[in-house]
Backbone as a printed PyTorch tensor [residue, N CA C, xyz], in Angstrom:
tensor([[[-23.4310, -22.4620,  20.2920],
         [-23.8060, -21.9030,  19.0030],
         [-23.5910, -20.3810,  18.9880]],

        [[-24.0050, -19.7240,  20.0710],
         [-23.8640, -18.2790,  20.1660],
         [-22.3860, -17.8970,  20.1920]],

        [[-21.5670, -18.7110,  20.8790],
         [-20.1330, -18.4430,  20.9380],
         [-19.5040, -18.5240,  19.5570]],

        [[-19.9240, -19.5100,  18.7600],
         [-19.3760, -19.6750,  17.4090],
         [-19.7370, -18.4900,  16.5240]],

        [[-20.9680, -18.0440,  16.6140],
         [-21.4070, -16.8990,  15.8090],
         [-20.6790, -15.6400,  16.2490]],

        [[-20.5470, -15.4480,  17.5480],
         [-19.8340, -14.2740,  18.0560],
         [-18.3820, -14.2810,  17.6190]],

        [[-17.7390, -15.4380,  17.6950],
         [-16.3580, -15.5560,  17.2690],
         [-16.2220, -15.3010,  15.7670]],

        [[-17.1450, -15.8240,  14.9840],
         [-17.1090, -15.6150,  13.5350],
         [-17.2630, -14.1280,  13.2030]],

        [[-18.1730, -13.4380,  13.8700],
         [-18.3630, -12.0070,  13.6350],
         [-17.1390, -11.2090,  14.0750]],

        [[-16.5620, -11.5790,  15.1980],
         [-15.3680, -10.9010,  15.6810],
         [-14.2160, -11.0650,  14.6940]],

        [[-14.0170, -12.2640,  14.1960],
         [-12.9560, -12.5080,  13.2110],
         [-13.2450, -11.7400,  11.9290]],

        [[-14.4700, -11.7780,  11.4460],
         [-14.8260, -11.0940,  10.2080],
         [-14.5700,  -9.5970,  10.3050]],

        [[-15.0980,  -8.9630,  11.3480],
         [-14.9300,  -7.5200,  11.4870],
         [-13.5020,  -7.1530,  11.8680]],

        [[-12.8220,  -8.0140,  12.5860],
         [-11.4290,  -7.7620,  12.9330],
         [-10.5270,  -7.8040,  11.7190]],

        [[-10.7540,  -8.7680,  10.8350],
         [ -9.9130,  -8.8940,   9.6510],
         [-10.2000,  -7.8220,   8.6100]],

        [[-11.4170,  -7.3530,   8.5390],
         [-11.7170,  -6.3160,   7.5480],
         [-11.0760,  -4.9920,   7.9190]],

        [[-10.7260,  -4.8120,   9.1750],
         [-10.0660,  -3.5820,   9.5960],
         [ -8.5520,  -3.6850,   9.5120]],

        [[ -8.0310,  -4.8280,   9.1200],
         [ -6.5830,  -5.0310,   9.0280],
         [ -6.1090,  -4.7860,   7.6010]],

        [[ -6.2490,  -3.5830,   7.1330],
         [ -5.7280,  -3.2680,   5.8090],
         [ -4.6960,  -2.1680,   5.9400]],

        [[ -3.8060,  -2.1140,   4.9840],
         [ -2.7180,  -1.1410,   5.0360],
         [ -2.8510,  -0.2430,   3.8290]],

        [[ -2.9880,   1.0380,   4.0660],
         [ -3.1930,   1.9590,   2.9540],
         [ -1.9080,   2.2170,   2.1910]],

        [[ -0.7650,   2.1560,   2.8710],
         [  0.4970,   2.4070,   2.2080],
         [  1.6380,   1.8910,   3.0560]],

        [[  2.6840,   1.4700,   2.3950],
         [  3.8810,   1.0440,   3.1030],
         [  4.7690,   2.2280,   3.4340]],

        [[  4.4330,   3.3850,   2.9500],
         [  5.2770,   4.5610,   3.1430],
         [  5.3490,   4.9250,   4.6170]],

        [[  6.5660,   5.0630,   5.0970],
         [  6.7530,   5.4660,   6.4890],
         [  7.4880,   6.7960,   6.5650]],

        [[  7.7000,   7.4110,   5.4310],
         [  8.4620,   8.6540,   5.3780],
         [  7.6110,   9.8550,   5.6910]],

        [[  7.8230,  10.8950,   4.9240],
         [  7.1410,  12.1610,   5.1690],
         [  5.6610,  12.0610,   4.8390]],

        [[  4.9240,  13.0840,   5.2200],
         [  3.4970,  13.1070,   4.9060],
         [  3.2810,  13.2350,   3.4060]],

        [[  4.2760,  13.7840,   2.6660],
         [  4.1560,  13.8490,   1.2130],
         [  4.0490,  12.4570,   0.6180]],

        [[  4.8650,  11.5280,   1.0960],
         [  4.8340,  10.1560,   0.5830],
         [  3.5440,   9.4540,   0.9880]],

        [[  3.0070,   9.7680,   2.1560],
         [  1.7700,   9.1250,   2.6000],
         [  0.5690,   9.5620,   1.7710]],

        [[  0.5810,  10.7790,   1.2550],
         [ -0.5380,  11.2990,   0.4760],
         [ -0.3120,  11.1660,  -1.0200]],

        [[  0.6660,  10.3850,  -1.4150],
         [  1.0430,  10.2840,  -2.8120],
         [  0.2540,   9.2030,  -3.5360]],

        [[  0.2420,   9.3060,  -4.8600],
         [ -0.2680,   8.2580,  -5.7230],
         [  0.7790,   7.1560,  -5.7370]],

        [[  0.3770,   5.9070,  -5.5130],
         [  1.3200,   4.7880,  -5.4610],
         [  1.0730,   3.8820,  -6.6530]],

        [[  2.1470,   3.5970,  -7.3860],
         [  2.1060,   2.6850,  -8.5180],
         [  2.9680,   1.4840,  -8.1660]],

        [[  2.4190,   0.2790,  -8.2430],
         [  3.1490,  -0.9340,  -7.8980],
         [  3.6260,  -1.6090,  -9.1790]],

        [[  4.9420,  -1.8790,  -9.2400],
         [  5.5470,  -2.5080, -10.4130],
         [  6.5060,  -3.6080,  -9.9540]],

        [[  7.0830,  -4.3100, -10.9000],
         [  8.0960,  -5.3170, -10.6030],
         [  9.4070,  -4.6080, -10.2710]],

        [[ 10.2240,  -5.1500,  -9.3700],
         [ 11.4590,  -4.4800,  -8.9470],
         [ 12.4470,  -4.1910, -10.0720]],

        [[ 12.4790,  -5.0160, -11.1140],
         [ 13.4290,  -4.7760, -12.2040],
         [ 12.9890,  -3.6580, -13.1410]],

        [[ 11.7360,  -3.2020, -13.0090],
         [ 11.2470,  -2.1000, -13.8320],
         [ 11.6500,  -0.7630, -13.2180]],

        [[ 11.7180,   0.2480, -14.0560],
         [ 12.0400,   1.5990, -13.6070],
         [ 10.7730,   2.4110, -13.4490]],

        [[ 10.7420,   3.2560, -12.4250],
         [  9.6110,   4.1620, -12.2270],
         [  9.6970,   5.2820, -13.2610]],

        [[  8.5520,   5.6420, -13.8300],
         [  8.5060,   6.7640, -14.7600],
         [  8.6940,   8.0600, -13.9820]],

        [[  9.3180,   9.0520, -14.6070],
         [  9.5060,  10.3540, -13.9580],
         [  8.1710,  11.0680, -13.7300]],

        [[  7.1930,  10.8430, -14.6330],
         [  5.8560,  11.4270, -14.5010],
         [  4.8300,  10.3380, -14.7490]],

        [[  3.7700,  10.3550, -13.9600],
         [  2.6610,   9.4150, -14.1150],
         [  1.3720,  10.1720, -13.8740]],

        [[  0.4860,  10.1780, -14.8660],
         [ -0.8020,  10.8690, -14.7700],
         [ -0.6270,  12.3230, -14.3400]],

        [[  0.4010,  12.9870, -14.8650],
         [  0.6410,  14.3890, -14.5720],
         [  1.3040,  14.6450, -13.2310]],

        [[  1.7030,  13.5970, -12.5200],
         [  2.3470,  13.7560, -11.2130],
         [  3.8280,  13.4260, -11.3320]],

        [[  4.6400,  14.0110, -10.4480],
         [  6.0880,  13.8550, -10.4830],
         [  6.5210,  12.7920,  -9.4740]],

        [[  7.4920,  11.9660,  -9.8540],
         [  8.0450,  10.9270,  -8.9860],
         [  8.7510,  11.5690,  -7.7880]],

        [[  8.3690,  11.1490,  -6.5620],
         [  9.0170,  11.6970,  -5.3660],
         [  9.8130,  10.6450,  -4.6010]],

        [[  9.5080,   9.3580,  -4.7920],
         [ 10.2170,   8.3090,  -4.0620],
         [  9.9100,   6.9610,  -4.6970]],

        [[ 10.7830,   5.9950,  -4.4520],
         [ 10.5430,   4.6230,  -4.8750],
         [ 11.1780,   3.6910,  -3.8620]],

        [[ 10.5030,   2.5620,  -3.6090],
         [ 10.9920,   1.6020,  -2.6260],
         [ 10.7440,   0.1830,  -3.1150]],

        [[ 11.7330,  -0.6850,  -2.9170],
         [ 11.5700,  -2.1140,  -3.1750],
         [ 11.2330,  -2.7350,  -1.8260]],

        [[ 10.0280,  -3.2520,  -1.7000],
         [  9.5450,  -3.7700,  -0.4360],
         [  9.5410,  -5.2840,  -0.3650]],

        [[  9.7360,  -5.9320,  -1.5060],
         [  9.6840,  -7.3890,  -1.5910],
         [ 10.3670,  -7.7630,  -2.8930]],

        [[ 10.9210,  -8.9620,  -3.0150],
         [ 11.5610,  -9.3480,  -4.2800],
         [ 10.6420,  -9.2440,  -5.5070]],

        [[  9.3460,  -9.2160,  -5.2940],
         [  8.4070,  -9.1060,  -6.4120],
         [  7.5140,  -7.8790,  -6.2910]],

        [[  7.9930,  -6.8290,  -5.6100],
         [  7.1160,  -5.6950,  -5.3320],
         [  7.9430,  -4.4210,  -5.1830]],

        [[  7.7040,  -3.4740,  -6.0440],
         [  8.3420,  -2.1540,  -5.9550],
         [  7.2430,  -1.1070,  -6.0430]],

        [[  7.3450,  -0.0750,  -5.2240],
         [  6.3430,   0.9880,  -5.2380],
         [  6.9710,   2.2880,  -5.6770]],

        [[  6.2700,   2.9860,  -6.5620],
         [  6.6780,   4.3090,  -7.0310],
         [  5.6750,   5.3100,  -6.4680]],

        [[  6.1760,   6.3590,  -5.8280],
         [  5.3270,   7.3710,  -5.2010],
         [  5.3550,   8.6480,  -6.0150]],

        [[  4.1580,   9.1580,  -6.3450],
         [  4.0210,  10.3620,  -7.1560],
         [  3.2320,  11.4130,  -6.4090]],

        [[  3.6540,  12.6610,  -6.5340],
         [  2.9550,  13.7790,  -5.8890],
         [  2.5400,  14.7720,  -6.9410]]])
């Protein structure tokens, strides 16, 4: 019983720490940017919420990210 509870807690806390803040692997500017996720066939706006577009990446057939600084 104790083993099951320990394993459940280990899995729970282990999985909650497995999150990814950004797919950006470029410069520190891209890592600290505002990220907008859109469909790949859509175009990124040149400005979003007063920020300027610095990069865009298609990461999946249904996922495109626009980076704003």
